[in-house]
N, C-alpha and C positions, 0 to 999 in steps of 0.2 A: 343427487347430482353426479353425473358420469365423470370418471377420472379422465384427465387430459391424456391423449395419446401423443406423447412427445415425439415419438419416432415419426409419426405421420406429419406432425408440424415441422420437424427437422428436415424431412425429405422435401418439403415445399419451400424451404428457406432459399432465397436467392439474394444474398447480401449485395449492397452497392458498395464497391470498394474504392470509389473515387474520393479524393480529398475534399475538404470543405473549407473553402477560402472565399472571404468576402460575401458570404451568404449563398454561395453556389457550389454545386458539386462539379469537380474538375479532375481530369486525369493529370498526371505529371506532365510538365512541358516536354520532358524527354520521351514520353509515352512508355517509359519503363514500368513494369508491374512485377509483382511476385505472387506466388500461390499461397493461399491461406489454408494450411493443412490442419484438420481437426485431430486432436490427440485421442478422441474417442475411438476412432476406427481408421484413421489415416486418410479419410476422404478429403478431397480438395473442395473447400467451401467457395472458392472463386478467386478472381484476380483482385489484388489490392494495389492502389497507386504507390509506386516506389518514389516518394518525393525526394528531390535533390535540392541543392543550394538555390537554384532558380525558383523553385516552388516555395521554399522558405522565404525568399525575398518577396514574393508575391503576398504571402501570408503576413509578413511583418509590415509591408506597405499598407495592406488592408487594415491591420490592427492599428497602425500609427494614424492613418487617416481618421479612423473611427474615434480614436482617443483625442486627436487634435480638434476635431469639430464638435466634440463634447456631446455626441448623440447619446452616449450612455453616462459618461463621467459627469455631464452637466445636469443629469436628472437628479431630483431630490432623493435622499436616502429612502424616503417612504415610497417613491415611485419604483426605485430599484427593488425594494422589498416586495412589492406586489408582483413584479415580474418574476422574481426568483421563486416566490411561493407558487406561482402559476407553473413554472418550470418543474418544481417538485411534484405538483399535482399531476402534470402530464406524464412524468416518469412513472408514477404509480399507476396511471391509467394504461400505460404500456408495459406493465410488469411482466406479463408472459413473454412478450416479444424480446424485451431486454434480457430476461433471464435465460431464454433459449439461446440467444446470441452469445451470452457469456459462457454458457456451458459448452456449446459447440466449439467456441474459440479456444478455451483453455482447460476444459475437461473437468471442472468441478461439478459435483452433483446438482442436478436441477432443483432438488429439494432445498439446497442452501442458496442457490442463485435467486430463487423466488423469495425465500423467507429471510435471508440475511442481506445479500448484496444489493438488490434493488431497493428494499426499504431503507437500508443504511445510507446508501448514496443519496436517495431522495431526502432523507431526514437531514443530511449534511447541508444540502442545498437550501432546504427550508430554514434550518437553524441560523445560517449566516444571513439569509434574507431577513429573518426576524430580528437579528442582532443589530443590523447596520444602522437603523434609525434610533438606536438606544445608546449609542456611543457618543459621548460629549467631548469636545475639545476643552482646553484649559486657558485660564488667565493667570499669569504669574503675578506674584506680589511686587508692586512697584511703588515709587513715590507718586504724589498727586499729579505730577506733570507728565506722566507717561502711562501708556496702556500697552501691555505685552501679551500678545496672543500666541498660544502654542497650538497649532492645528495639524491634523493629519490630512495628507493628500495622497491620492493614488500615485503609485510609482510610475505608471505609464503602460508600456508594453511588456507583458509577462509571458515567458515561455514556461511550459510545464511538461516535463518528461516523466512518464509513469510506467511502472512495470506490468508484468503479465499475471501476477498472482491474484490481485484483486483489482482488475482493470477499472471497474466503475467506481468503487469506493476510493481508490487512490486518486482517480481523476477528480472526484468530488472534493476530496480534502484539499486539492490545489485550486481548482477553478472557483469553488464557492466563495472563499474569502477574497480571492483576487477580483472576481466579478462584483461582489457586494461592495467592495471598496471603490469601484468605479474604473478599474483597469480594463484594458483590452487583453485578450488571452489567446495564445497559440498553444494548443495541446498536441504533443507528440506521443501517441500510445506506442506500446511495444509492438514490434512487427509480428509478435506471436499472438497478439490479442487486440486487433484494431477495431473490431466490429461495433462494440457498444459505444466507443468514443465517437465514431462517425454518426451513429444514430442519435446520440445525445446532442450533437450539434444541430441536427434537424429539429429536435424537440425544443431546444433553446430558442431557435428562430421562431418556431410556432408559438412559444410562450411570450414572445415580444422582445427578446434580446436583439438589438438591432444588428443588421448585417455588418460583418467586419469586426464585431466585438468578440466573438468566439469562433475561432478557426481551428481546424484539425488537419494535421499533416502526417499521415502514416508513412512509415519508411524505416530504414535501418538506423541504428544509433550512430554509426560512423559516417553516415551521410546526412540525413535530416537532423538527427540529434546534434551532431557536431556543428552543423550550419547554424543552428539556433544558439548554441553555446558561444560560438565565435562571432555572432552577428553584432555589428556595431550599433544597431538601432533597437536592440532588445535591452530593456532596462533592468530586468530581473529574471532569474531562472530558478525554478524549483524542480528538484530532481529526487525521485525515489528509485533506488536500484542497488547495484552492488557497490561495495567500497572501492573497488578498482576503478569503475567508471566514474564514481563520484569524485575521485581525485582528479580524473581527467577533466571533468566539468569545471572544477574549481580552477584548474590550470588554464583552460580555454577562456574562462571569464576574465582572468587576469591578463591573458595575452591580448584580449580584444579591448573592450571599453570599461573594464573593471565593473561589469554589471554585478548587482547583488546576486549571490549564488547561495542557495539553501539546499541542504542535502539530508535525506533520510536514507540510511544505508544498511549494511548488514548487521546481523546479530548472532549471538551464540548464547541464548538466555539460560540462566541457571535457575533451577527450581529446587529449593533446599527444604527438605522435610526432616524436622527434628523428632526425637523420640517422644516428646511431649505434645506432638501434634494433636489438636483438639478433636479431630475427626479423620481417622486414617482412611476410611472409606471415601470420604469426599476428596481427600488428597490424591488417592489412587485414581478416582474418576477424572479429576482435573488434569493430572499428569498424563494420563493416557489420551483423554479426549482432546486436550489442547495440542499435543504434538501431532496427532494424526488428522486433526481438522484441516481441511483444504489440502490434503495429501502431504502435510508437512511443509507446504510451500508458503510459509509465513516468516517474515523477518523476525518476528517476536516469538516464534515457536519455542517452547521450553525443551530444547533438545538435549540439555544436560540435566539429569536428575540426580541430585545429591541426597542420599538417604542415610540417616544416622545408622551406624552399623548394627546397633542392638535391635532395630526393627526392620532391617532391610529384607531379610528372608520372608517375614510376614507380609511386608509390603508387596513383594514380587508374587507371593502366593495369591494375593488378591488381584494383582494386575494381570497376570497371565490369562485367567479366564475371560477377561474383557477383550483380548486381542482379536479373536475371530470376528467380533462385531465390525471390525475395521478392514476386513478383507475388501479389496477394491471390487466394485461392481459397475454395472452399466450406468454411466452418469445420467442417462435419460430415464432411468427407473426411479420413481419417487421414493423407493425404499433404500436406495443406495446412500451410504454415508461417507464413503471415500471413493473418489473418482480416479481420473487419469492424470499422469504426469504430463506437463505441458507439451513436451516434444521429445524426439529421440535424443537430442543433445543433452537435455536435462536428465533424462532417464539414464543415459550412459554415465553421467556425473554421479548420480545417486548410487548406481550399481558399483561404480569404482570405489566410492567411499565404503560401501558395505564390504567389498573385498579387502580393502585396507584394514578395516576393523578385524576381520578374520585373521589376516596375516599378522597383525600386531599382537594377537593373543586374547582379544576380547572374546567373551563367551556368548555365542549366539543362542538366545533363548527362544526366539520366534522370528519367523519370516526369513528375510535375507535373499529373496528370489524374485524374479519377474513373475507377473501374473497375467492372466487373460491374454496370453500370447496369440491365441487363435483369432483375436478380433481385429488385428492390424493396428491396434492402438498401443498406448504406452502406460503400463501399469506395474506398480511395485507393491509387494506385500508389506503390511506394517511390520517393521523390524525393530527388535529389542535386543540390545547388547548389555550384558552384565560384565562385571570385573574389568571395567574400563578405567584407565588412569588418564590424567590430564595431558600426558605427553603424546597420546594417540591423536591422529588427525581427526578421528570421528568425535573427539572431545574438544578440539581446539579450532576447527575450521567449519564454516557454515556449509551445510550439506544441501539445504533447501529441498528436503524430501522426508518421507515417513520413517525416520531413523531416530531411535531414542537410545541414548547412552546413559547407563546407570553407574554412578560412582558412590562410594561410601565414605563416611567421615566419623570421627569420634569427638572432634573439637570444632565447635561452630566457627571459631576464628580461622581455622584451617579451611573450612568449607568456603568462607567468604574470600579468603586469599585465593583459592582456586577459582572461585566464581569470577573474581576480578582479573584473573590471569590470562585474559585474551585481549586482542585489540578492540573488542567490541564492548558496548555498554548500553544496550537498548532496553532490555527488560529483565526482571528477575522476580523471584518470589521466595517467601519464607513461611513455613508452617510451624507454629508453636503456640501453646496456650499462655506462655509467659510474655506479657505485654512489654516488659522492659527489654527482654531479649529481642522481641519483634522490632521494637523501635531502634535499638542499637544496631541490629543487623541491617535494617532498611537504610539507616544512615551510612553504614559502612559499605554497602553495595554501590558500586560505581555504575549506576544505570538510570536512564531517564524515567523509568516507571518501575516501582517495586510493589508487588502485590503481597498482602498478608492474609494467610488462611483462605486464599482463593487464587484463581488465575484467569486473566482476561476479563475481569468484572469491572469494566470502565465504559465510558461513553463519550459522546462528542464534546462534553463540557470540560474535559481535562486535556492538557497538552500531551502530544505524543512525539517523541524524538529521543535521541541518544547522546551519551557521553562518548568521548574518545573517537574511534573511527566508525562509530555508528551514525555520525553526521553532526550537523549544526542546525540551529533553528528548531521550531516546533510546528507540527501540524495540529489541527483540531483546536478547539477552545478559542477564546478571544485573543489568545497570544498569537494565533496565526496571522492576525491583521498586521502584526509587527513586520512581517516579511514583505507585505505587499503595499505598504504605505511609507511615505516619507514624513518626517516631522519638520515643520516649518515654524520658525519664530518670526513674528511680525511685531517690531517695537515702534510704537506710535508716540510721537511727541504731542502732547495736548495742552501744554501750558506755556 
């Protein structure tokens, strides 16, 4: 079987940048558009609708009408299940197209767009579809003369604002439980990665999700995003992105109709490797592979590596030979494992942090420079700093790029204290063969997810979210339904 020529396919791509409102493709009422620039080589992929408040009004009206006439919410859970499974099947049938759009849009390797992002997003849609007709309501204990029902109902019109690092997966985490529960949804993708969201809306309609139930409004956060957060007829908003913007979303929700607001925000995850680590080679592979996966553009990336002092040198001796494997390459080459940074702005941010690390006295062991500058795209070499302390910006602030900071410790309690010493609390890990130490450390770490003797080894069945300024609420698992449903008590007098 011949290998796919992704460059030929990319040259033929002519994306439709119009919004998707009420089952139809439309330009913004203002006719405003913006260019969609690929980080691979700087090419303009085409014009995208720059949706404004008037367009958001149209999308909310379409979503509200769909919710009120019960065209989706009124279907049985089993009917919605069948439609969502069909949606997932069609996503997989369009794997190559969706993967190519994802790679062109935000620069991740086509290898992973195909093998990770599309299957994971489709699996999420399928999982919530399969789950919805297996969730039962409750009957409370009462006297003989009463019947008390506790039921879950869809919240209504849900807005979802998602980032550019995993556009499809993050969209699926929001829209799948919201749609499964019977809500109508308006998705606002990042202006840096709108293409797969727009295509998903078409696929959803083809799968049988009625017009108006799933709408997509591309545009800028301060325009379309703010309009959704401030809208008086949006019942709930789910946001994934920076902590700074997450705070603004919560403020806007309060300033408007006190809509439910759920946030999954930044992280500065700590990966703690103890001297009694059961498999130092596995710990090295996980530490290096997890930080450089997706170009380091992951909110849960283990960007702070705490290694017990007695094994740090041996750990780095094993880590450094792995670094060349993560040199950025052509994202359309199936052999590439690290692709492009999403845009010039993010690349400038990453390079700024690298310079701050150098200036602060951290020891640069690898990388630290721009790469593939001749392509017109945005690439940064995998970067590793040693001799980092927690006062440095590279150890305390979210970089969102391929930069790993190595810190050492002699006392696990001190490592935990440093790990907890940031505003974030999204994810962490500890490596030790001592099960008591592992449990005690996991309990002490203020993070929504703690891995033991591995990193990133979870799936859709467990919740994802953070403590502190890493957000509120949880994506994934059955717990996500809590965000998109209301509990109703119905007390019936029967005697």
